[in-house]
C-alpha positions in Angstrom: -14.1 -6.3 17.5 -15.5 -6.1 14.7 -12.8 -7.4 11.5 -14.4 -5.1 8.7 -12.7 -5.6 5.3 -9.9 -6.7 6.7 -7.7 -7.3 3.4 -9.0 -3.8 2.3 -7.8 -0.8 5.2 -14.2 -17.1 17.6 -16.2 -25.5 21.1 -16.3 -24.2 24.4 -16.3 -26.5 26.9 -17.2 -29.0 24.4 -21.0 -27.8 24.3 -21.0 -24.5 21.8 -21.3 -21.4 23.5 -24.4 -19.8 25.8 -24.6 -17.1 28.5 -23.8 -19.4 31.1 -20.5 -20.1 29.3 -19.6 -17.2 28.9 -19.8 -16.3 33.0 -18.0 -19.5 32.9 -15.1 -18.5 30.7 -14.7 -14.7 32.6 -13.7 -17.3 35.4 -11.6 -19.7 33.3 -9.2 -16.2 31.7 -5.8 -16.1 33.4 -4.4 -12.6 32.5 -1.4 -11.2 33.6 1.1 -8.6 33.1 4.9 -9.2 32.5 7.3 -6.5 34.4 8.2 -5.0 30.9 4.7 -3.9 30.4 3.4 -7.1 28.1 0.1 -8.2 28.4 -0.6 -12.1 28.2 -4.1 -13.8 28.1 -4.0 -17.1 28.7 -6.9 -19.7 28.8 -6.9 -23.7 28.8 -9.5 -25.8 26.5 -8.0 -29.3 27.3 -10.3 -30.8 24.9 -8.0 -31.3 21.8 -4.2 -31.4 22.3 -3.6 -27.9 20.5 -3.2 -24.1 21.0 -3.9 -20.7 18.9 -1.2 -18.2 19.6 -1.6 -14.6 18.8 0.7 -11.3 18.9 -0.9 -8.2 18.4 1.0 -4.8 18.3 -0.5 -1.4 18.5 1.2 -0.5 15.1 -0.9 0.3 12.4 -1.2 2.0 9.6 -2.5 5.1 11.9 1.0 5.1 13.2 3.0 5.6 9.9 5.3 9.1 9.5 3.8 11.6 7.5 5.1 10.4 3.7 5.9 6.7 4.6 2.1 5.0 4.4 2.3 1.4 4.0 5.2 1.3 6.7 3.3 -1.1 9.2 2.3 -3.3 6.7 5.9 -4.4 5.8 6.2 -5.9 8.6 3.9 -8.1 8.1 5.9 -9.3 4.8 8.5 -9.3 7.0 7.5 -11.8 9.5 9.1 -15.1 7.6 11.9 -13.3 7.5 13.2 -14.6 11.0 16.0 -12.9 12.9 19.6 -12.5 13.5 19.3 -16.1 14.7 16.7 -17.5 12.6 17.1 -17.7 8.6 20.5 -16.1 8.1 21.0 -19.7 6.7 17.6 -20.9 5.5 15.4 -19.2 3.3 11.6 -19.2 4.8 13.5 -21.1 8.0 10.7 -19.8 10.0 7.8 -20.9 7.5 9.4 -24.0 6.9 10.0 -25.1 10.9 6.8 -24.2 12.0 5.1 -26.3 9.3 6.7 -29.2 9.7 6.0 -29.0 13.5 2.2 -29.1 12.4 1.6 -25.8 12.4 -1.8 -24.4 10.8 -3.4 -20.9 10.7 -0.2 -19.4 9.9 -0.1 -16.2 9.0 0.1 -12.2 9.9 -2.3 -9.3 8.9 -2.3 -5.4 9.0 -4.9 -2.9 9.7 -5.2 0.9 10.5 -5.1 0.0 14.0 -2.6 -2.7 14.6 -0.3 -5.7 13.5 -1.0 -9.2 14.5 1.1 -12.7 14.3 -0.9 -16.1 14.3 -0.5 -20.1 14.8 -2.0 -22.9 15.5 0.5 -25.7 16.8 0.2 -28.8 18.7 0.4 -28.1 22.6 3.9 -29.7 22.8 5.6 -26.8 20.9 4.4 -24.2 22.8 8.0 -23.5 23.6 8.9 -23.3 20.2 6.2 -21.0 19.1 6.7 -18.7 22.0 10.9 -18.8 21.1 9.8 -17.8 16.9 7.2 -15.3 17.8 9.7 -13.6 20.3 12.2 -13.6 17.7 10.4 -12.0 14.9 8.6 -9.8 16.3 11.4 -8.2 18.7 14.2 -8.8 16.9 13.0 -8.8 13.3 15.3 -8.6 10.1 14.7 -6.3 6.9 16.1 -9.4 4.6 14.7 -9.2 1.1 13.4 -5.8 1.8 13.4 -4.3 -1.7 11.8 -7.8 -3.3 9.3 -7.1 -0.6 8.4 -3.6 -1.1 7.7 -5.0 -4.5 5.3 -7.7 -3.7 3.4 -4.7 -1.8 3.3 -2.8 -5.1 2.1 -5.7 -7.0 -0.6 -6.5 -4.2 -1.5 -2.6 -4.2 -2.2 -3.0 -7.9 -4.3 -6.3 -7.7 -6.4 -4.9 -4.8 -6.8 -1.5 -5.1 -5.8 0.1 -8.3 -7.4 -2.7 -10.4 -10.0 -4.1 -7.8 -13.7 -1.9 -8.7 -14.5 -2.5 -4.9 -10.8 -2.1 -3.4 -10.8 1.2 -5.8 -13.8 2.5 -4.5 -13.0 2.1 -0.8 -9.8 3.7 -1.2 -11.7 7.0 -2.4 -14.6 6.5 -0.1 -12.5 6.7 2.8 -10.3 9.6 1.1 -13.4 11.5 1.4 -14.9 10.9 4.5 -11.6 11.5 6.1 -9.6 14.5 4.4 -7.0 14.5 6.7 -5.7 12.6 9.8 -4.7 8.8 10.6 -7.5 6.9 8.7 -7.3 8.9 5.7 -4.5 6.3 3.7 -5.1 2.7 3.4 -2.8 0.3 5.4 -1.7 -1.4 2.6 0.0 2.8 1.6 0.2 5.1 -1.0 2.6 3.9 -4.1 4.6 6.7 -4.2 5.3 6.4 -0.6 6.2 2.5 -0.5 8.3 2.9 -3.0 10.7 5.1 -1.5 10.1 2.9 2.0 13.9 1.9 3.3 15.3 -1.1 5.6 16.1 2.5 7.9 12.7 3.7 8.3 11.7 0.0 9.0 14.0 -0.2 12.0 12.7 3.3 13.2 9.4 2.5 13.2 10.0 -1.0 15.3 12.4 0.8 17.7 9.5 3.7 18.4 6.5 1.7 18.7 7.2 -2.5 19.0 7.4 -1.8 22.8 6.1 -4.1 24.9 3.8 -2.3 26.5 1.9 -1.6 23.2 2.0 -5.5 23.1 -0.8 -8.2 23.6 -0.1 -12.0 23.7 -2.8 -14.4 24.1 -3.0 -18.2 23.9 -6.1 -20.4 24.3 -6.4 -24.2 24.2 -4.5 -27.3 25.6 -2.2 -25.2 27.8 -0.9 -25.8 31.0 -1.5 -21.9 32.4 1.7 -22.5 35.3 3.8 -24.0 32.9 2.9 -21.4 30.0 3.8 -18.4 32.3 7.6 -19.6 32.9 8.0 -19.9 29.2 6.6 -16.3 28.3 8.7 -14.9 30.9 11.8 -17.0 29.4 11.2 -15.4 26.0 8.9 -12.8 26.6 10.2 -11.2 29.8 13.7 -10.9 28.9 12.9 -7.8 26.7 13.3 -4.7 29.1 10.8 -2.4 29.5 10.2 0.7 26.9 7.3 2.6 27.2 6.1 4.0 24.1 5.7 7.9 24.0 3.6 7.9 21.0 0.0 8.4 21.3 -2.9 9.2 19.2 -5.3 11.2 20.3 -9.0 10.6 19.7 -10.7 14.0 19.6 -14.3 14.6 21.3 -16.5 13.4 18.8 -19.3 15.3 16.9 -21.5 14.7 14.2 -21.1 16.1 10.6 -22.7 19.0 9.5 -22.3 18.4 5.8 -23.0 15.6 3.4 -19.9 14.9 1.9 -20.6 13.6 -1.7 -18.8 12.8 -5.1 -18.5 10.4 -8.0 -15.7 8.5 -9.4 -15.3 6.4 -12.6 -14.1 2.8 -12.8 -14.3 0.2 -15.4 -17.1 -1.4 -13.7 -21.2 -1.5 -12.5 -22.0 1.3 -11.0 -22.2 0.8 -7.1 -23.3 3.0 -4.1 -21.8 3.9 -1.1 -22.6 5.4 2.3 -21.2 5.7 5.3 -22.2 7.7 8.7 -19.8 9.3 11.4 -19.7 7.5 15.0 -18.0 6.7 18.1 -15.2 3.7 18.2 -15.6 1.1 21.0 -16.5 0.8 23.8 -19.0 4.1 23.4 -22.1 2.3 23.7 -23.4 3.6 20.4 -20.9 1.5 18.9 -23.0 -1.2 20.0 -26.1 0.2 18.6 -24.7 0.3 15.4 -23.9 -3.6 15.9 -27.5 -4.1 16.4 -28.4 -1.8 13.4 -26.3 -3.5 11.2 -28.2 -6.8 11.9 -31.6 -5.1 11.1 -30.6 -3.7 7.8 -28.2 -6.4 6.2 -28.9 -9.6 8.6 -29.7 -11.8 5.6 -32.5 -12.0 3.7 -34.5 -10.2 6.5 -32.7 -7.6 6.6 -34.7 -4.3 6.1 -32.4 -3.7 3.3 -32.5 -6.6 1.6 -36.4 -7.2 1.8 -37.3 -3.7 0.7 -35.0 -2.6 -1.6 -34.2 -6.0 -3.2 -37.3 -7.7 -2.8 -40.0 -5.7 -2.6 -38.9 -2.5 -4.7 -35.9 -4.1 -7.2 -34.0 -1.1 -6.9 -30.9 -3.4 -5.9 -28.9 -6.5 -6.6 -27.0 -6.8 -3.6 -26.5 -4.4 -0.4 -24.4 -5.2 2.6 -23.1 -3.1 6.1 -20.7 -2.6 8.2 -19.8 -1.3 11.2 -16.5 -0.1 12.5 -14.6 1.0 9.2 -11.7 1.5 8.6 -11.0 1.0 12.2 -11.6 1.1 16.2 -8.8 3.1 17.7 -10.7 6.2 16.6 -14.3 7.5 15.9 -14.7 5.8 12.6 -17.5 5.1 10.0 -21.0 3.1 9.9 -21.4 1.9 6.1 -23.5 0.9 3.5 -22.9 -0.9 0.3 -25.7 -1.4 -2.4 -25.5 -2.3 -6.6 -28.4 -0.8 -8.3 -30.5 -3.0 -10.5 -30.5 -2.4 -14.2 -32.1 1.0 -15.3 -31.8 2.2 -11.7 -29.9 5.0 -11.4 -27.2 5.7 -8.0 -28.8 9.1 -7.2 -32.7 6.9 -6.8 -30.7 4.1 -5.3 -29.2 6.6 -2.3 -33.1 8.1 -2.2 -34.2 4.1 -1.2 -31.4 3.4 1.1 -32.2 6.7 3.1 -36.0 5.8 3.2 -35.3 2.5 4.6 -33.3 4.2 7.5 -35.9 6.8 8.0 -37.9 3.9 8.2 -36.2 2.8 11.6 -37.1 5.6 14.0 -41.1 4.8 13.4 -40.9 1.4 12.3 -38.7 -0.9 14.6 -41.0 -3.0 17.5 -40.0 -4.4 20.1 -40.9 -8.1 18.8 -38.4 -7.7 16.1 -35.8 -6.2 18.3 -36.1 -9.1 20.5 -35.2 -11.9 17.1 -32.6 -9.5 16.0 -30.8 -9.6 19.7 -30.7 -13.2 19.6 -29.5 -13.4 16.5 -26.6 -11.3 17.4 -26.1 -13.3 20.5 -25.9 -16.8 18.8 -23.7 -15.5 15.7 -21.3 -14.1 18.3 -21.4 -17.2 20.6 -20.4 -19.0 17.5 -17.6 -16.9 16.8 -16.3 -17.7 19.9 -15.9 -21.5 19.3 -12.6 -21.0 17.5 -9.7 -20.9 19.6 -8.1 -18.3 17.1 -10.7 -16.5 16.5 -11.3 -16.2 20.7 -7.8 -15.2 20.7 -7.9 -12.4 18.4 -10.8 -11.2 19.7 -9.2 -11.3 23.6 -6.0 -9.4 21.8 -7.9 -6.9 20.3 -10.1 -5.7 22.9 -7.6 -5.6 25.2 -5.4 -4.1 23.3 -7.9 -0.8 22.0 -10.0 -0.7 25.1 -7.8 -1.6 27.2 -10.4 -4.7 29.0 -10.6 -7.9 27.4 -13.5 -8.4 29.5 -15.4 -6.6 26.3 -16.0 -10.3 25.0 -17.7 -11.3 27.6 -20.1 -8.8 28.7 -20.9 -8.2 24.9 -24.2 -10.3 25.2 -25.5 -8.3 28.2 -24.9 -5.2 27.0 -26.4 -5.8 23.7 -29.5 -7.6 25.7 -29.9 -4.1 27.4 -30.9 -1.8 24.4 -34.5 -1.0 23.7 -36.1 0.5 20.9 -36.3 3.6 21.7 -32.7 3.8 22.7 -32.2 2.1 19.0 -34.6 4.9 17.4 -32.2 7.3 19.1 -29.4 6.2 17.4 -31.1 6.4 14.0 -31.8 9.9 14.2 -28.8 11.0 15.8 -26.3 9.6 13.3 -27.9 8.3 10.0 -29.0 11.3 8.1 -27.6 13.3 5.3 -25.6 16.0 6.9 -23.7 13.2 9.0 -23.1 11.2 5.8 -20.1 10.5 3.3 -21.5 9.4 0.0 -19.6 7.9 -3.2 -21.3 7.1 -6.6 -18.6 4.7 -8.5 -20.0 5.4 -12.3 -19.1 2.7 -15.0 -16.3 3.9 -17.0 
């Protein structure tokens, strides 16, 4: 799906991507499920003798017990500590072995929705990756846990407490979600992180790291039949264990009252505006992908064109759809920096004015251009093995159907002007909004 502000809270067939190639992709993808419930997705791209691998787990910040925020994120930091059989004699053995065998893009990341582990390697190293990934995901160890916990606290200070945008985003999300799973950033609150223990981590792993909550993807020069045998060898040995933990998404309701707050930070003023909306695969989520391009699609985006170029009310504007995650109903957000002499309230009025124009000024001609831009951009993202692996894993994990990826373009093409105008009218209104002013200290 859309990776929005991930640090805070994908050549198909050798010729680029097209609608025809999308259909071919759907035919070429092989998906299957192990007897323990883990889903695997494979795609052979033999042009270059490399592959990208992704293991994604539906265990993110929203799954943490009360008072233990940051716990899911700790597994990202523990990923390269190894397992009982790896790393006991050699520090950073996982990193050392994989990089010596040609690994690139070796990393892990955590969001409110999930945790992922990924790498790109020569095709001959596929069994090595399956072995190591199964070990670090299914049999993690908490070596140097306290040291890594301190690293997380320092990371938090740099990216949130001392960062103008990190500080503002954290206060913004607290305003948008006074309670519930999305309220706290994935890195956790300092008072929680300080008290996390190895026992907490093992308990979280036992509860959430079950095969039915995992998706594995391999894309590249992969012999599908041989890969299936190796997957069964290294991942099929783990017993079936069904997670009983479920986060229920309540039926979406529009906001009935604007939420507004001012905070102070030693940085230039900044405006954040958000609007509650449904999560994918709801059709209105696609609508906001289109509205994002309309409003913030570079120099031709309405907010840039009107507020920056014409009215000189802003020096910077951006939008993002799907914050802070996609497992639950989320936000469409707009960020803007005021021009010199322009107050945040004046800038907010300017943004609201542009949003109101969607209902009367959007034309079929402009929508046609936007649709083509979105489709071209989307096809570009599918050219990378690693990014395609991420998209397939994420859509399978969050929606239960990886076909979302190959059908995305057709859904975007089906929207009409009237439908987008209705979405704008329904969601982009003050009573459904969240507004944060970051004032200069």
